[in-house]
C-alpha positions as CSV (number, residue, x, y, z in Angstrom):
1,M,-16.2,6.2,20.6
2,T,-16.8,2.5,21.4
3,S,-19.8,1.1,19.5
4,M,-22.7,-0.6,21.4
5,M,-22.0,-3.7,19.3
6,L,-18.5,-4.0,20.7
7,K,-19.6,-3.3,24.2
8,E,-22.3,-5.9,24.0
9,A,-19.9,-8.5,22.4
10,L,-17.4,-8.0,25.2
11,S,-20.1,-8.4,27.8
12,A,-20.8,-12.0,26.6
13,S,-18.5,-13.6,29.2
14,E,-20.6,-12.0,32.0
15,C,-23.8,-13.0,30.3
16,V,-22.7,-16.6,30.0
17,A,-21.5,-16.6,33.6
18,L,-25.0,-15.4,34.6
19,Q,-26.7,-18.0,32.5
20,L,-24.6,-20.8,33.9
21,A,-25.3,-19.7,37.4
22,H,-29.1,-20.2,36.8
23,D,-31.5,-22.8,35.7
24,G,-29.2,-25.8,36.4
25,D,-32.0,-27.9,37.8
26,R,-34.3,-27.0,34.9
27,Y,-31.6,-28.1,32.3
28,A,-31.0,-31.3,34.2
29,E,-34.8,-32.0,34.2
30,L,-34.9,-31.2,30.5
31,G,-32.0,-33.6,30.0
32,R,-33.9,-36.4,31.7
33,K,-37.0,-35.7,29.6
34,L,-35.0,-35.9,26.4
35,R,-33.3,-39.1,27.4
36,S,-36.6,-40.8,28.3
37,T,-38.4,-39.7,25.1
38,S,-38.1,-41.4,21.7
39,F,-38.1,-38.9,18.9
40,A,-38.8,-39.8,15.3
41,T,-38.0,-36.3,14.1
42,A,-36.0,-33.3,15.5
43,L,-36.5,-29.8,14.1
44,T,-35.1,-26.3,14.6
45,V,-37.1,-23.2,14.2
46,A,-35.2,-19.9,13.8
47,R,-34.3,-16.9,11.6
48,G,-31.0,-15.0,11.0
49,S,-28.3,-15.3,13.7
50,S,-30.6,-17.6,15.7
51,D,-30.8,-19.9,12.7
52,H,-27.0,-20.0,12.7
53,A,-27.0,-20.9,16.4
54,S,-29.6,-23.6,15.6
55,N,-27.1,-25.0,13.0
56,Y,-24.5,-25.4,15.8
57,I,-27.0,-27.0,18.2
58,A,-28.2,-29.4,15.4
59,Y,-24.6,-30.4,14.8
60,L,-24.0,-31.2,18.4
61,I,-27.2,-33.3,18.6
62,M,-26.3,-35.2,15.4
63,A,-22.6,-35.7,16.3
64,R,-23.1,-36.6,19.9
65,L,-26.6,-38.2,20.1
66,G,-27.0,-39.6,16.6
67,R,-30.4,-37.9,16.0
68,V,-30.9,-36.3,12.6
69,V,-32.0,-32.7,12.9
70,A,-33.6,-30.6,10.2
71,S,-34.3,-26.9,9.9
72,L,-38.1,-26.3,9.5
73,P,-39.2,-24.1,6.6
74,M,-41.6,-22.1,8.7
75,S,-43.9,-21.2,5.8
76,L,-45.0,-24.8,5.8
77,V,-46.9,-24.0,9.0
78,T,-47.5,-20.2,8.7
79,L,-48.5,-20.0,5.0
80,N,-49.0,-23.4,3.5
81,K,-50.9,-24.8,6.5
82,S,-49.3,-28.2,5.7
83,P,-50.6,-31.2,7.8
84,L,-47.3,-31.9,9.4
85,K,-47.1,-35.0,11.7
86,T,-46.1,-33.6,15.1
87,R,-46.1,-36.5,17.6
88,D,-42.8,-38.0,18.6
89,T,-41.1,-34.8,17.4
90,L,-38.6,-32.6,19.2
91,T,-38.9,-29.0,18.1
92,I,-36.3,-26.4,19.2
93,A,-36.8,-22.7,18.7
94,V,-34.0,-20.1,19.1
95,S,-34.8,-16.4,19.3
96,Q,-33.6,-13.2,21.0
97,S,-36.9,-11.4,21.0
98,G,-39.4,-14.3,20.8
99,Q,-41.7,-12.0,18.9
100,S,-41.7,-13.1,15.3
101,P,-45.0,-14.9,14.3
102,D,-43.2,-17.3,12.0
103,V,-41.2,-18.6,14.9
104,V,-44.0,-18.6,17.5
105,E,-46.7,-20.2,15.4
106,P,-44.8,-23.4,14.5
107,I,-43.9,-23.9,18.2
108,R,-47.5,-23.5,19.1
109,Y,-48.6,-25.9,16.3
110,F,-46.1,-28.6,17.3
111,R,-46.9,-28.3,21.0
112,D,-50.6,-28.6,20.3
113,G,-49.8,-31.7,18.3
114,G,-48.0,-33.5,21.1
115,A,-44.4,-32.6,20.3
116,T,-41.8,-31.8,22.9
117,T,-41.1,-28.0,22.4
118,V,-38.0,-26.1,23.6
119,A,-37.5,-22.4,23.3
120,L,-34.0,-20.9,23.9
121,V,-35.1,-17.3,24.2
122,N,-33.8,-14.1,25.7
123,D,-37.1,-12.4,26.4
124,I,-38.7,-15.0,28.8
125,D,-42.0,-13.0,28.8
126,S,-42.3,-13.2,25.0
127,P,-45.0,-15.0,23.0
128,L,-42.4,-17.7,22.1
129,A,-41.6,-18.4,25.7
130,Q,-45.3,-18.7,26.4
131,A,-45.9,-21.0,23.4
132,A,-43.1,-23.6,24.3
133,E,-43.3,-26.3,26.9
134,W,-39.7,-25.7,27.9
135,A,-38.7,-22.0,27.9
136,M,-35.0,-21.6,28.7
137,P,-33.8,-18.0,29.3
138,L,-30.6,-16.9,27.5
139,R,-30.0,-14.3,30.2
140,A,-28.1,-12.0,27.8
141,G,-29.9,-8.9,29.1
142,K,-31.4,-6.3,26.8
143,E,-29.6,-6.1,23.5
144,Q,-29.4,-2.5,22.1
145,S,-27.3,-3.0,19.0
146,V,-29.2,-4.2,15.9
147,A,-26.4,-6.7,15.3
148,A,-26.8,-9.6,17.6
149,T,-23.7,-10.6,19.5
150,K,-24.1,-11.6,23.2
151,S,-27.5,-13.1,22.4
152,F,-25.9,-15.3,19.7
153,I,-23.2,-16.5,22.1
154,T,-25.7,-17.2,24.9
155,S,-27.8,-19.1,22.4
156,L,-24.9,-21.4,21.6
157,V,-24.2,-21.9,25.3
158,A,-27.9,-22.7,26.0
159,G,-27.9,-25.2,23.2
160,A,-24.7,-26.8,24.4
161,R,-26.1,-27.0,28.0
162,M,-29.2,-28.8,26.7
163,V,-27.0,-31.3,24.8
164,A,-24.7,-31.8,27.7
165,Q,-27.6,-32.6,30.0
166,W,-29.3,-34.8,27.4
167,Q,-26.1,-36.8,26.9
168,N,-25.2,-36.5,30.6
169,D,-21.6,-35.7,29.7
170,P,-19.4,-34.5,32.6
171,E,-16.6,-33.3,30.2
172,L,-18.9,-31.1,28.2
173,L,-20.5,-29.7,31.4
174,D,-17.0,-28.9,32.8
175,G,-16.1,-27.2,29.5
176,L,-19.2,-25.1,29.8
177,A,-18.3,-24.0,33.3
178,A,-14.9,-22.8,32.0
179,L,-16.4,-20.7,29.2
180,P,-16.7,-17.3,30.9
181,E,-12.9,-17.2,31.4
182,A,-12.3,-18.4,27.8
183,L,-14.7,-15.8,26.4
184,H,-13.0,-13.0,28.3
185,A,-9.6,-14.1,26.9
186,A,-11.1,-14.4,23.4
187,G,-12.3,-10.8,23.6
188,Q,-8.7,-9.7,23.8
189,A,-7.6,-11.6,20.7
190,D,-5.7,-9.4,18.1
191,W,-7.3,-9.8,14.7
192,S,-6.1,-6.5,13.4
193,P,-4.3,-8.1,10.4
194,A,-7.8,-8.8,9.0
195,L,-8.6,-5.0,9.0
196,D,-5.9,-4.2,6.4
197,V,-7.3,-6.8,4.1
198,L,-11.0,-6.2,4.6
199,A,-11.3,-2.4,5.0
200,P,-10.9,-1.9,1.2
201,A,-12.6,-5.2,0.2
202,R,-15.8,-5.4,-1.9
203,N,-16.5,-9.1,-1.2
204,I,-15.4,-12.1,0.8
205,M,-16.0,-15.8,1.2
206,V,-16.2,-17.2,4.7
207,V,-15.4,-20.9,5.0
208,G,-15.9,-23.4,7.7
209,R,-16.8,-27.1,7.8
210,G,-18.6,-29.3,10.3
211,I,-18.9,-27.6,13.7
212,S,-17.2,-24.4,12.4
213,F,-19.7,-23.9,9.5
214,P,-22.3,-22.1,11.7
215,V,-19.6,-19.6,12.7
216,A,-18.9,-19.0,9.0
217,L,-22.6,-18.4,8.4
218,E,-22.8,-15.9,11.3
219,S,-19.6,-14.1,10.2
220,A,-20.9,-13.7,6.7
221,L,-24.1,-12.2,8.0
222,K,-22.3,-9.8,10.2
223,F,-20.0,-8.6,7.3
224,K,-23.1,-7.8,5.3
225,E,-25.0,-6.3,8.2
226,T,-22.4,-4.1,9.8
227,S,-19.9,-3.4,7.0
228,A,-22.0,-3.6,3.8
229,L,-19.4,-6.2,2.6
230,Q,-20.8,-8.7,0.2
231,A,-20.1,-12.0,2.0
232,E,-21.0,-15.6,1.4
233,A,-20.4,-18.6,3.6
234,F,-19.5,-21.9,2.2
235,S,-18.5,-25.3,3.5
236,G,-14.9,-26.2,2.8
237,A,-16.3,-29.3,1.0
238,E,-18.4,-27.1,-1.3
239,I,-16.1,-24.3,-2.3
240,K,-14.4,-26.4,-5.0
241,H,-17.6,-26.7,-6.9
242,G,-19.3,-23.5,-8.3
243,P,-17.7,-21.0,-5.9
244,M,-14.2,-21.8,-7.1
245,A,-15.0,-19.8,-10.3
246,L,-15.0,-16.6,-8.2
247,I,-11.5,-17.0,-7.0
248,E,-9.0,-14.5,-8.6
249,E,-5.9,-12.7,-7.6
250,G,-6.4,-11.0,-4.2
251,Y,-9.9,-12.4,-3.5
252,P,-10.3,-12.5,0.3
253,L,-11.2,-15.7,2.1
254,L,-11.7,-16.0,5.8
255,I,-11.3,-19.7,6.8
256,F,-12.3,-20.9,10.3
257,A,-10.1,-24.0,11.0
258,T,-11.3,-24.9,14.5
259,R,-10.0,-28.1,16.1
260,G,-11.6,-31.5,15.2
261,P,-11.8,-33.8,12.2
262,T,-12.4,-31.1,9.6
263,Q,-9.4,-29.0,10.5
264,A,-6.8,-30.8,8.3
265,G,-9.0,-30.4,5.2
266,L,-9.4,-26.7,5.9
267,L,-5.7,-26.1,6.4
268,A,-5.1,-27.9,3.1
269,L,-7.8,-25.7,1.4
270,A,-6.0,-22.6,2.8
271,D,-2.8,-23.6,1.1
272,E,-4.6,-24.4,-2.2
273,M,-6.4,-21.1,-2.2
274,R,-3.2,-19.2,-1.6
275,G,-1.7,-21.0,-4.6
276,R,-4.6,-19.8,-6.7
277,G,-3.9,-16.2,-5.7
278,A,-6.6,-15.7,-3.0
279,R,-5.9,-13.5,0.0
280,V,-6.4,-16.0,2.7
281,L,-7.1,-15.1,6.3
282,L,-6.6,-18.4,8.0
283,A,-8.1,-18.4,11.5
284,A,-6.6,-21.3,13.4
285,P,-5.4,-22.2,16.9
286,A,-2.0,-21.1,18.1
287,D,-0.4,-24.5,17.3
288,V,-1.0,-24.0,13.6
289,A,2.1,-22.3,12.1
290,G,0.5,-21.0,8.9
291,R,-2.3,-19.1,10.6
292,D,-3.0,-15.4,9.9
293,L,-5.4,-15.0,12.9
294,T,-5.2,-16.9,16.1
295,L,-8.3,-18.7,17.1
296,P,-8.9,-18.9,20.8
297,V,-9.9,-22.4,22.1
298,A,-12.3,-23.6,24.8
299,A,-11.8,-26.5,27.2
300,T,-13.1,-29.0,24.6
301,P,-13.2,-28.7,20.8
302,D,-17.0,-28.8,20.6
303,L,-17.1,-25.5,22.4
304,D,-14.4,-23.8,20.2
305,P,-17.0,-22.1,17.9
306,I,-18.3,-20.1,20.9
307,V,-15.0,-18.5,21.6
308,A,-14.1,-18.2,17.9
309,I,-17.1,-16.0,17.2
310,Q,-16.3,-13.8,20.2
311,A,-12.9,-13.0,18.6
312,F,-14.6,-12.4,15.3
313,Y,-17.2,-10.0,16.7
314,V,-14.5,-7.7,18.1
315,M,-12.8,-7.5,14.7
316,A,-16.2,-7.0,12.9
317,A,-17.0,-4.0,15.1
318,Q,-13.6,-2.5,14.4
319,L,-14.0,-3.2,10.7
320,S,-17.3,-1.4,10.5
321,A,-15.7,1.7,12.0
322,A,-12.7,1.4,9.6
323,R,-15.1,1.3,6.7
324,G,-16.8,4.5,7.9
325,M,-20.0,2.8,9.1
326,D,-21.9,2.6,12.4
327,P,-22.3,-1.1,13.4
328,D,-25.2,-0.2,15.8
329,R,-27.4,1.2,13.0
330,P,-27.1,-0.9,9.9
331,R,-29.1,0.6,7.1
332,H,-32.6,-0.7,6.4
333,L,-32.5,-3.0,9.5
334,S,-34.3,-2.9,12.9
335,K,-33.7,-5.0,16.1
336,V,-36.9,-7.0,15.9
337,T,-38.0,-8.5,12.6
338,K,-41.5,-9.9,12.4
339,T,-42.3,-12.2,9.4
340,N,-45.1,-14.6,8.8
């Protein structure tokens, strides 16, 4: 029986096509607003998978537009009641449900203080959508599985659309238009070699760097959530510090070596970790001879993480079943988490 997680993950290409078919004028208007406004501070507000999507969006903004972006510790607003300066601030919230008070309250606080507030949110009638000045619908449809898949992918796409319009970049806009087809192809990727390694595993490190690090974070969460597999995400630049002490014969590592300036270092890391006895699963594009898993690619490297996570989700759903678990009903978890 096919899990709801797998069905929803495979529907992401249709959800992205739906999103791209709507709100074009609204994104263009937001792009003009962002270009005409001077921001002293840019912040993201999110939890869980949405926070990983925020990491990707922050990376695009910093790499392409040169604005430093930080993740807001929400308790500064919700619990500490800190007197944060809000004017000349861009605040971006990402959420599937738009329900959690610790996401809604900061957006309301910053908007009241004169900040530009953007919510990338699936439930456009939610409190978060009402609180933000710019509510941009993900159009992922209702998500039944506890493990977010299609809403994560549509969050990445919405963030990239915002950046493309802000930068007014035709190449990125064209790359976005080609994503539905790329996502459909990514859903057919064969990552079955990972199942043999991970079905009996007790733990794993997931490694990325730069634009692939948000995918490592999301993958580690899904391993924990759907397979009860102890997983930690590390930057390829950090693994040689404390985490190196964990590496022993047969220790599994999943390395996301997407295209771009960080790829060469991640390929070298894969070779080094193999030399230390680790069981490396190197996910890299088809032109990398030493890969274990083939990473699908998008029209432009900055969109590669979107199709990479699609291929991962299919494998993660299969792995959960191989480990005798139900990915749609992770223990102790529910679809909407409300924290203060």
